[in-house]
N, C-alpha and C positions, 0 to 999 in steps of 0.2 A: 582366368586368362587362357586364351587357345594357343595353337602352335602354327598359326597361319604364317608368321614371318620366317619360320624355319621352313616350312614346307615349300615357298617360293624359290628358295636358295638351291633346290635339287633339280637334276635333270628330268624332263618329263618322260622320257622313254622308260627309264628304269621304274618310276612309279606307276606308270601304266601296267608293266609287267606285273609288279607285287600286287597292285590294286586288282588286276583281272583275276589273279590267282585267289584272293580273297573272296571275290565276287562269286566266283564259280564254285568255291568250297560252300559259301553260304547257300547258293541255290540247290547244290546236290544235297546237302543236309535237309534242306526244307522239303525237297521232293521225296528224299528217303522217309522222313518221319511222316509226311503225309500219306504214302503209299501203305507204310506199316500200319498206320492208324486205320486206314479204310480196310485193310486185312482183317484186323481185329474186329471191327465193326460188320464183317460179313460182306461189304460192298463189293469185293474183289475176292477171288478164291486162289490160295496158293498153300502148298504143303508146308510142313515145319521146316523142313530142311531149306527149302527155297526162301522162306522168310527169314531164317537165320543169317543166310547168305546175302540177302538184300539188306538187312539191318546193319551188316558190318562190313559190306563188300570193299569199301574204299580202305579200310585199315586192317581188316581181319583180326580184331583182337581175340586172342585165345581164351582170356578170362571169362567173356560172355558165353563161351561153349560149356563152362564148367561151374558147379557150385564151388565157391572158394574153400569150402571144408574138404571136398574131394581133391581139389587141384594142390592144395597145400601139401598133401600127403605124398605127391609126386618128389618133393624136394626133401623130405625128412630124413630118408636113409642117406642122401648125399651129403646132408649137412652134417649127420653124425659121422660118417666116414672122414669128411674133410677135417672135423675138429678132432679126430682121433690119429690123425697123421703127425708124425715127428715134424718140428719146425723146419728141419733140413730139407724136407721133401715138398714138393708142389703138390697142393691139395688138387683132389680130382673134381673134374668140372662138373657141376649139378645141372644137368639139362632139365629144365622145366618148363612150364608153362608161363613163367614170368618172364622170361628171356625177351627182351626189346618190347615190353609192354608199355613202356612210359612214353607220355606225349611229351615232344621236345619242340621248342620255340625256333622260328626263323628270327636270325639276327637282323634287327631294324638299323640300317645305315643310311639310307638316302630316301626313305618312303613313308613320311608320316601320314596316316590315314586321315581324310578329310574330317571323320565323325569321331576322332580320337576322344574328345571330351565326352560325347553324348553317348557313344556305343561301346566305350571299352571300359575296364577297370584295370588298376594297377596294383602289382604286389612287389613289395621290395623284399629281394631275397638274400638270405644270409649265405656265408661261405659255409660249404659242406659238400657231402656226396649224395647225389640224386638217388632216390631208392623207392621201393614199393615196400609198405608195411602191412602184412598180412596178419590177421588175427583169426585162428581157427583151432578147433580141437583143444581149447584150453591153454594155447601158447601163442604169443606174439612173435613174428619173425621179420626181419629186415633183409630185402632181396635188393642186390645191385641192379644197375641197368642191364646186365648180361645174365641176370636170373641167379647170380651166386647168392648163397646165404651168408649174410654178414654177422647176424647176431640172433639171440632168440632170449626171450625174457617174459615176464608176466606183466599184463596191462589190464587197465580198466576198459579196454575196447571190446566190443561183443565178440564173444568166442575167444579172447585173448588172455583169460585167467583162469585160475581154478576156483570157480564159484559154481554154486548149485544150478545146473541147467545152462551155465555158459559154453559147454561144448556143443550145444546144438546150434548155436549162433556163429556168424563169420562177418569179417569186415576186411575191405582193401583200401588202402589210401595211398595217395602219392605224396611222397614228402622229401625232406632234406635232412640228412643225418650229419650232425656235427660231432663228430667222433671225440673231439678233444674235449669239449664240454659236456659230451654224452648225453645230448638230448636232441629230440626231433621236432622239426618244423614241418607242419601240415600244408600242404599247397592246394591238394584236391581230394575229393571223395569219388570212389568207383563204386564200392559196394558198401551197404551197412545193414547188419543184421540179415545178410543174404539178398537184400534188395538191391537190384542193379540199377545204377543211375547213369550209365554210361552214355545213354542216348538223351539225357536230360541236359538243358543248356547250361552254361557256365553260371548265369545269374542265379538260377535255382540251386545248383549244386554248391553254390558258395552259402545261400540261405541255409540250405540243408546241413551243411557241414557244421556251420556256427550254432544251430540249434541242437544238434546232436551232441556237440561238445559242452554245451551249457547244462545237458542232462547228465552228464558224468561228474563225478565227485573230485574237484580239483586236480584235473589230469596234468596241469603245469608243474605239479609238485611230486617229487618222490614220496612214496608212501607204502604200506604193506599191500601187496597185490600189484604194485604199479611201479616198476623198477626203472622207467625212464621218462623224465618230463616231457610231455607233449604240447607244442604250442601251435596252435591255428594261426597262419600267417593272415593278418588283416587285408581286406581289399579297401582300396583308398580310390578316390575320384582321380581320372586321369588328366590332373591339371598342373601347372607349374608350382603354384602356391601350395598344393597338397604334398607335391614331392619334396620340395625344400624344407616344408615344416616337419613331415613325418621321418625323413631320412636323418635328421638331426636329433632325433628323440628315439633312438633305437637302443636295445639292451643286446645287440648282437652285431657281429662285423658284417655288413652288406657286401654282396658280390655284383650286385646289378638289380635292375628292375625288369618285370615281366609284364606285358599288357595282354589281357585276354578279352576277346569280343565276347559281349554278353550273350550272343545267341550261339556261341561254339559248344559243340559236343566234345566228349573226350575220345580223342583219336590217337592210336598209337603211331610214332614216328613224327617226322615234320609237319607242323601245322601252320599255315599262314595266317590262322586266326589266334596265334600266340606269338608275340613279338618280344624278343630280348634284346637289352642293352646293357653290356657290362658297364660297371661302375666307372672305369676310366674313359669310357667314351660318351657318357652322358653329356658333358659340356659341349661337345662337337655336334652331337645328333640333335639334342634338345634345347641347346643354347642356355643351360642351367648351370650356374656356377656353385658348386658343392664346397663347403667347408668342413673336411672330414680328415681324420688322420691319415697317415700314409701306411697302407696295409702291405706294400710291396714287399718288405722284409718278413712278413708272417709266413710261417710254415705253410706248405701247400697241402692239398689233399690227393697227393699221388696223381696228379694230372685229371683227376676227374671232377670237373668243376660242375657248379650248380645247374647250368642250363646248357649242356653240350648240344650243339646244334645239329649233329650228325652222328649216325651210328658209326660212322669210320673214324671218329675221333677216339682219343686215348680213353681207356676205361680199364684201370688197373685190376678191377674186380669183375 
């Protein structure tokens, strides 16, 4: 079942504005990938610095400029100083390459894409704090949207534990940290064993993420060398039936749904190719009635919601 009946109820002007942004973004990404591919084939000539700028000019992702093993060291001293401060004092800011490196979604209010069912995938997101999960030098660290160190622990991720040869690997994931259940939900993959997948399409990144987690030994359970459960969030078809079926069979408290375009690459900041709908707006936007417990009285996450749609919104960390 598609969303045609909902799309017809909204104003055409707004729809054209957001649709135009999506189309423009897809064209820019397509041309950028084509140009980079031709550079590597030797069809055109550019130096390394110009190639790097071309690759990430639209979002200037800092992670692509460094090996995560080196980048993570920038925050180690800040994390140690922060944890050493008395609770009555404000912890010093850890300025790092992980500041504002997370891709955030535009809130979908009145513009349902024509090809939502065919070209998009949906993820039901839990309540929690959006974060980057960085594994390198034998330790795993969680960084907030503003680059602050939230926790460090040992994990099964490449580079994230004290195993033979592990310190040579590295991994960076986009996730959601449920601090009350003390578990991590994985949204996306940026690096794996040092391999940069930022410029790969979402469809491939999703496949790669699921395959790599299948290679780990039960990462969803606490065990020696793996101190926090990690749960890859499933991608489901962007249909009404899929949404109503899956959202009623969750083992976590949902905060909303996010739609990802299959051909979108990972971009820092707001992306029109990622669309967010908070849980309470789903009936109005999608015309889907949900039978769920009332979470309005639940303790919040310091104002740092799962899918903050602007860098200007509240982030306590």
